[in-house]
C-alpha positions in Angstrom: 12.3 12.8 -30.2 9.5 10.1 -29.7 8.9 8.3 -32.9 5.2 8.8 -34.2 4.6 5.0 -34.8 6.2 1.7 -33.9 8.4 0.1 -36.3 7.6 -3.6 -37.8 9.8 -6.4 -36.4 11.7 -7.7 -39.7 13.9 -10.4 -38.6 14.5 -14.0 -39.8 14.6 -15.2 -36.3 11.3 -13.9 -35.6 9.6 -17.1 -36.1 11.6 -18.4 -32.7 8.7 -16.7 -30.8 6.1 -18.8 -32.4 8.1 -22.1 -32.0 9.3 -21.4 -28.2 7.0 -19.2 -26.4 3.6 -21.1 -25.7 0.2 -19.7 -26.1 -0.5 -19.8 -22.3 2.8 -17.8 -21.5 1.8 -15.0 -19.2 3.7 -12.3 -21.0 2.1 -13.5 -24.4 -1.5 -13.3 -22.7 -0.7 -9.7 -21.4 0.5 -8.6 -24.6 -2.8 -10.0 -26.3 -4.9 -8.5 -23.6 -3.7 -4.9 -23.4 -3.3 -2.5 -26.2 -0.3 -0.5 -24.7 -0.7 2.2 -27.4 -2.3 4.4 -24.6 1.3 4.9 -23.3 2.1 6.8 -26.3 -0.8 9.3 -25.9 0.0 9.8 -22.1 3.6 10.4 -22.8 3.8 12.5 -25.6 4.1 15.9 -24.3 7.1 14.3 -22.4 9.1 14.2 -25.7 10.3 16.6 -28.2 8.0 15.8 -31.3 10.5 17.2 -34.2 14.0 17.5 -32.9 16.7 15.3 -31.6 17.7 11.6 -32.0 15.0 8.9 -31.6 14.2 7.9 -28.0 13.9 4.7 -26.9 10.5 3.4 -27.6 8.4 4.7 -24.5 5.9 1.3 -24.7 9.2 -0.7 -24.1 10.6 1.4 -21.5 7.3 0.9 -19.7 7.0 -2.7 -20.4 10.4 -2.9 -18.5 8.9 -1.5 -15.4 6.1 -3.6 -15.5 8.5 -6.5 -15.8 10.2 -5.2 -12.5 6.8 -5.2 -11.0 6.2 -8.8 -11.9 9.4 -10.4 -11.4 10.7 -8.1 -8.7 14.4 -7.9 -10.0 16.7 -4.9 -10.0 17.2 -2.5 -12.9 20.3 -4.4 -14.1 19.0 -7.8 -13.5 15.6 -7.0 -15.7 17.8 -5.6 -18.3 20.4 -8.4 -18.3 17.5 -10.9 -18.6 15.9 -9.1 -21.5 19.4 -10.1 -23.3 18.6 -13.8 -23.3 15.1 -14.7 -22.1 13.1 -14.9 -25.4 9.7 -14.2 -23.7 11.2 -10.9 -22.1 12.2 -10.1 -25.9 8.9 -10.9 -27.2 6.9 -9.1 -24.8 9.2 -5.9 -25.0 8.6 -6.0 -28.9 12.2 -6.9 -29.8 13.8 -9.0 -32.5 15.7 -11.9 -30.9 19.0 -10.2 -32.3 18.2 -6.7 -30.9 20.7 -5.0 -28.3 19.3 -4.3 -24.9 19.0 -0.8 -23.3 21.3 0.7 -20.8 19.8 0.1 -17.1 20.6 3.6 -16.2 17.9 4.6 -19.0 15.0 2.9 -16.9 15.9 5.4 -13.8 16.0 8.5 -16.4 12.4 7.2 -17.7 11.3 6.9 -14.4 12.6 10.6 -13.2 11.9 12.6 -16.3 8.9 10.8 -18.2 6.8 9.8 -15.3 7.3 12.8 -13.3 3.9 14.8 -12.5 1.8 12.1 -14.1 -1.6 10.6 -12.2 0.0 7.2 -13.1 -1.7 5.1 -10.2 -5.1 6.1 -11.2 -4.7 5.9 -14.8 -3.2 2.2 -14.9 -6.1 1.1 -12.5 -8.9 2.8 -14.7 -7.2 0.8 -17.5 -7.6 -2.4 -15.9 -11.0 -1.8 -14.6 -12.0 -0.8 -18.2 -10.6 -4.0 -19.3 -12.4 -6.0 -16.8 -15.6 -4.7 -17.6 -15.0 -5.0 -21.3 -14.5 -8.8 -20.6 -17.6 -9.1 -18.7 -15.5 -9.9 -15.3 -16.7 -7.3 -13.1 -20.3 -8.1 -12.0 -20.5 -7.2 -8.4 -21.5 -3.9 -6.9 -19.5 -4.5 -3.9 -16.1 -3.1 -3.2 -13.9 -4.3 -0.1 -11.7 -1.5 1.5 -8.5 -1.9 3.6 -5.0 -0.3 3.9 -1.5 -2.2 3.7 1.5 -1.0 4.9 5.0 -0.5 3.1 8.1 -0.3 5.2 10.4 2.6 4.0 13.5 1.6 1.8 15.8 3.0 4.5 13.8 2.0 7.6 14.8 4.4 10.1 18.3 3.0 9.9 21.5 4.7 9.4 23.0 5.0 6.1 26.1 3.0 7.3 23.6 0.2 8.7 21.9 0.0 5.5 25.3 -0.6 3.6 26.4 -3.2 6.1 23.3 -5.1 5.9 23.6 -5.3 2.1 27.3 -5.9 2.2 26.6 -8.8 4.5 23.9 -10.3 2.0 26.5 -10.2 -0.6 29.3 -11.9 1.5 27.0 -14.9 2.6 26.1 -15.4 -0.9 29.7 -15.7 -2.0 30.7 -17.8 1.1 27.6 -20.4 0.0 29.3 -20.8 -3.2 33.1 -20.8 -2.0 34.1 -20.6 1.5 37.7 -20.3 0.7 37.5 -16.8 -0.8 36.7 -15.7 2.9 40.6 -15.2 3.7 41.1 -13.0 0.6 38.1 -10.8 1.3 38.9 -6.9 1.9 38.8 -6.5 5.7 35.5 -5.3 7.0 35.2 -1.6 8.3 35.2 -1.0 11.8 34.4 2.6 12.6 31.3 4.5 12.2 32.6 6.9 9.5 30.1 6.7 6.4 32.7 7.4 3.8 34.9 4.4 5.2 31.8 2.2 4.8 31.3 3.2 1.3 35.0 2.6 0.4 34.7 -0.6 2.0 31.5 -1.6 -0.1 33.5 -0.6 -3.1 36.5 -3.0 -2.6 34.2 -5.4 -1.8 32.4 -5.2 -5.1 35.6 -4.9 -6.9 36.7 -7.9 -5.4 33.6 -10.1 -6.2 33.7 -9.0 -9.7 37.5 -9.3 -10.9 38.8 -12.0 -8.2 36.5 -14.2 -6.8 35.7 -15.9 -10.2 32.0 -16.4 -9.5 30.4 -12.8 -10.2 28.5 -14.4 -13.0 26.5 -16.8 -11.2 22.8 -15.9 -10.5 23.1 -16.4 -6.9 25.7 -14.1 -6.9 24.5 -11.3 -9.2 21.3 -10.1 -7.5 22.8 -9.0 -4.1 25.9 -7.7 -6.0 23.9 -5.5 -8.1 21.7 -4.6 -5.2 24.8 -3.4 -3.3 26.1 -1.6 -6.7 22.7 0.4 -7.1 23.0 1.4 -3.4 26.5 2.9 -3.5 26.3 4.1 -7.0 22.7 5.6 -7.3 21.6 6.3 -3.7 24.6 7.9 -2.0 22.9 11.1 -2.0 19.8 9.8 -0.4 21.9 7.7 2.1 23.4 10.9 3.3 20.0 12.0 4.3 19.6 9.0 6.7 16.1 8.7 6.2 13.3 8.7 3.7 11.9 12.3 3.8 8.5 11.4 3.3 8.1 8.3 5.3 6.4 8.4 8.8 5.7 6.1 11.8 2.4 4.2 11.5 1.0 1.6 13.8 -0.5 -1.7 13.0 -1.6 -2.4 16.3 -1.1 -0.9 19.9 2.3 -2.4 20.3 3.3 -2.8 16.7 4.7 0.0 14.6 6.3 0.7 11.2 8.0 3.5 9.3 6.9 3.9 5.9 3.7 4.4 3.9 0.0 3.0 3.7 -1.6 2.1 0.6 -5.5 2.2 1.0 -7.2 -0.2 -1.4 -10.9 -1.0 -2.8 -11.2 -4.3 -4.0 -14.2 -6.0 -5.8 -15.5 -9.3 -4.8 -14.0 -10.8 -8.2 -10.7 -9.4 -6.5 -9.8 -6.5 -9.0 -8.4 -3.6 -7.4 -10.6 -0.4 -8.2 -8.9 2.3 -6.7 -5.8 3.2 -4.4 -4.7 6.1 -2.3 -1.1 6.1 -1.2 -0.1 8.2 2.0 2.4 8.5 4.7 2.2 5.8 7.5 0.5 7.8 10.0 -3.0 8.5 8.2 -5.9 7.4 9.2 -7.6 4.4 7.3 -11.4 5.5 7.7 -10.5 9.0 6.4 -9.9 7.6 2.8 -12.9 6.0 2.4 -14.9 8.4 0.4 -12.1 9.0 -1.8 -11.9 5.3 -2.5 -15.5 5.1 -3.4 -15.5 8.1 -5.5 -12.3 6.7 -7.5 -13.8 3.3 -8.1 -16.9 5.2 -9.4 -14.7 7.3 -11.7 -13.2 3.9 -12.9 -16.4 2.8 -14.1 -17.3 0.8 -11.1 -20.9 0.7 -9.6 -20.8 0.8 -5.8 -23.8 -0.1 -3.9 -22.0 -1.8 -0.9 -18.8 -1.1 0.8 -17.2 -3.9 3.0 -14.4 -3.0 5.6 -13.3 -3.2 9.2 -14.3 -1.2 12.2 -11.8 1.7 11.0 -14.3 2.7 8.4 -17.5 3.0 10.5 -17.0 6.6 11.8 -19.8 8.7 11.8 -18.8 10.8 8.7 -18.8 7.7 6.7 -22.1 6.5 7.8 -23.6 9.9 7.0 -21.8 9.7 3.5 -22.9 6.4 2.9 -26.6 7.1 3.6 -26.5 10.1 1.8 -25.4 7.9 -1.4 -27.6 5.1 -1.0 -24.7 3.1 0.1 -24.6 -0.1 2.5 -21.7 0.2 4.8 -20.6 -3.1 6.0 -18.5 -2.1 8.8 -18.9 -3.2 12.6 -19.2 -0.3 14.9 -16.3 0.3 17.5 -17.3 -1.8 20.5 -17.1 1.4 22.5 -20.1 2.5 20.7 -22.1 -0.4 20.7 -21.3 -1.6 24.3 -20.7 2.0 25.7 -17.8 3.3 27.6 -19.1 4.1 31.1 -16.6 4.5 33.7 -17.6 2.8 36.9 -20.7 1.3 35.5 -20.7 -1.2 38.1 -21.3 1.7 40.7 -24.0 3.5 38.9 -27.3 1.8 37.9 -29.8 3.1 35.7 -33.4 3.1 37.4 -35.9 2.8 34.4 -38.7 4.3 36.1 -37.4 7.3 37.3 -35.0 7.6 34.4 -32.2 8.6 36.5 -28.9 6.9 37.7 -28.4 5.7 41.3 -25.3 5.3 42.9 -24.2 2.3 45.2 -24.9 4.2 48.4 -28.7 4.3 47.0 -28.6 8.1 46.2 -30.5 8.8 43.1 -29.6 11.7 40.7 -31.4 15.1 41.3 -31.6 16.3 37.6 -30.0 15.7 34.4 -28.6 17.8 31.3 -27.8 16.9 27.8 -24.6 18.4 26.4 -24.0 18.7 22.6 -26.1 19.3 19.7 -27.8 16.5 17.8 -26.3 15.7 14.6 -23.4 18.2 15.1 -20.1 17.0 16.0 -19.5 14.4 18.5 -22.3 12.3 20.2 -24.6 14.2 22.9 -23.8 13.3 26.4 -26.4 13.1 29.3 -24.9 14.4 32.7 -26.6 13.2 35.8 -26.1 15.7 38.8 -26.1 14.3 42.3 -26.8 16.1 45.7 -23.3 17.1 46.6 -24.4 17.6 50.3 -25.4 14.1 50.6 -22.1 12.9 48.8 -20.1 14.8 51.5 -21.7 13.0 54.4 -21.8 9.8 52.7 -19.9 6.7 54.1 -18.9 5.4 50.6 -17.5 9.0 49.6 -13.7 7.6 49.4 -12.9 7.4 46.0 -16.4 8.5 44.6 -16.6 12.0 45.8 -13.4 14.6 45.8 -13.2 16.6 49.0 -14.0 20.3 48.0 -15.7 19.5 44.8 -18.8 21.8 44.4 -20.6 19.0 42.0 -20.9 15.2 41.6 -21.8 14.3 38.1 -22.2 11.1 35.9 -21.9 11.2 32.4 -23.2 8.7 29.8 -22.6 9.1 25.9 -25.9 8.8 23.6 -25.7 7.0 20.5 -26.5 8.9 17.5 -29.5 8.2 14.9 -26.7 7.0 12.6 -24.9 4.8 15.2 -28.4 3.1 16.3 -29.1 2.5 12.6 -26.0 0.9 11.9 -26.3 -1.1 15.0 -29.5 -2.5 13.8 -27.9 -3.3 10.3 -25.3 -5.2 11.7 -27.8 -7.8 12.9 -29.2 -8.4 9.6 -28.2 -11.4 7.4 -27.2 -9.4 4.5 -24.5 -7.7 6.8 -23.2 -11.1 8.0 -23.1 -12.5 4.6 -21.3 -9.6 3.2 -19.0 -9.1 6.0 -17.6 -12.8 5.5 -16.2 -11.4 2.0 -13.5 -9.3 3.5 -10.8 -12.0 3.8 -10.5 -11.5 0.1 -8.5 -8.0 0.5 -6.3 -9.6 3.0 -5.4 -12.2 0.6 -4.8 -9.5 -2.0 -2.5 -7.5 0.5 -0.4 -10.9 1.1 0.0 -11.2 -2.9 1.3 -7.6 -3.1 3.7 -7.9 -0.4 5.0 -11.6 -1.0 4.7 -11.9 -4.8 5.8 -8.6 -5.8 7.9 -6.8 -3.1 5.4 -4.3 -1.9 6.5 -4.8 1.6 9.5 -2.8 1.3 9.7 0.5 -0.8 12.1 0.3 -3.9 12.9 4.1 -3.8 13.0 7.2 -1.4 9.8 9.5 -1.3 6.0 9.4 -1.5 6.3 9.8 -5.5 8.7 6.9 -5.8 6.1 4.8 -3.7 3.2 6.2 -5.9 5.2 4.8 -9.0 5.5 1.5 -7.3 2.1 1.1 -6.2 0.9 2.1 -9.7 3.0 -0.7 -11.4 2.3 -3.3 -8.8 -1.2 -2.8 -9.0 -1.2 -2.6 -12.6 0.6 -6.1 -12.7 -1.6 -7.9 -10.1 -4.8 -6.7 -12.0 -3.5 -7.8 -15.5 -2.7 -11.3 -13.9 -6.0 -11.5 -12.0 -8.1 -10.4 -15.5 -6.0 -13.5 -17.3 -7.1 -16.0 -14.7 -10.8 -14.9 -14.8 -10.7 -14.7 -18.4 -9.7 -18.2 -19.0 
């Protein structure tokens, strides 16, 4: 049963918070900035209103997940830190002497209370609303890009995952006390998953009971990570892979296995929209959704800045129809052309025909495709095949027995021609320089908040991770700009 209202903190030790937590503490500032009462409204239908014992305050549970996103700690470690860190207790609306929750409650909260919620859009919308209220959002431009996140299991076998985490724990133990190496349980040497799980359990038991160093912070983090993997994820490990993750490509020779987060960012570096997809999805296809989500969050969009992936024809048409300037360079194949053997066929502007290296001019041309429908139109130039059969330069040019000899050139659509002209303007060049900001934001998400690797399995888990991480970085940015 959910409580209808929060209880007042009546503690003789509450003044410790005013004495020990400074005004510029980030968690204190977030508490003052955000009214978390919206969590009650969003989650009230997930709880029974009039039956059962009182549930743990949903705002507190949500704040635990926010702390995980900010400090990149496991469930066990984030709960344990809330036992002794007064800034955590203050942020969680706990009295200094209040007991902590069981870490397993966080797993249940994620699975039972946050299921079937559009948490990603809701939390981004809240931060955009805050930024507008504070007068921070002034630009009408968004920068779009996608960042990849590797799947938690990353195409490894379950046994390899356990081996990696057991190895990290052993290294941490050896760094503290190398003498325990001789007393460590013998490593598993076969390929049987059950034997590897049994070895990990022995290693955990040894570190906790016999090593004498299990309470050191340097040991507890890899220890808890291995315990979570064995205790909570054995079922997922048996699947041998993340069921939703897919192979995506960062470049022609670089691939990853996991997910993509497509982002829209203002020039003030506030994320206004996000779409999380599997790794193989095309970046450009998400542009319209990112624009519409940004507008739904309260952002006025007049300019969109992105790389060449966003300059596909459908996006150019959409941007033009919505009076949005799309600062995205066309693919060089469009601006420079993709004519094969262009050194062997030259255009004669007087006759408006192509001429081959032997000096023979095309006898006619035909245009294929409909203007403004589907792919760009193509002009096909036809040569006199009888001449080609007798031509001394026919080798490598004319295929014996062919009934026709043609040369085709793709035409630029009106949209592409307009975009080429727009690329040369000073406005385009100035706005294009802002694109670096989203690269920096992607780096912050990955290197400061653990967004480079998924913390759980499945697309739903990735969406929850994305929601909490983006909420955290947006709050941090608002605090910085508000100072």
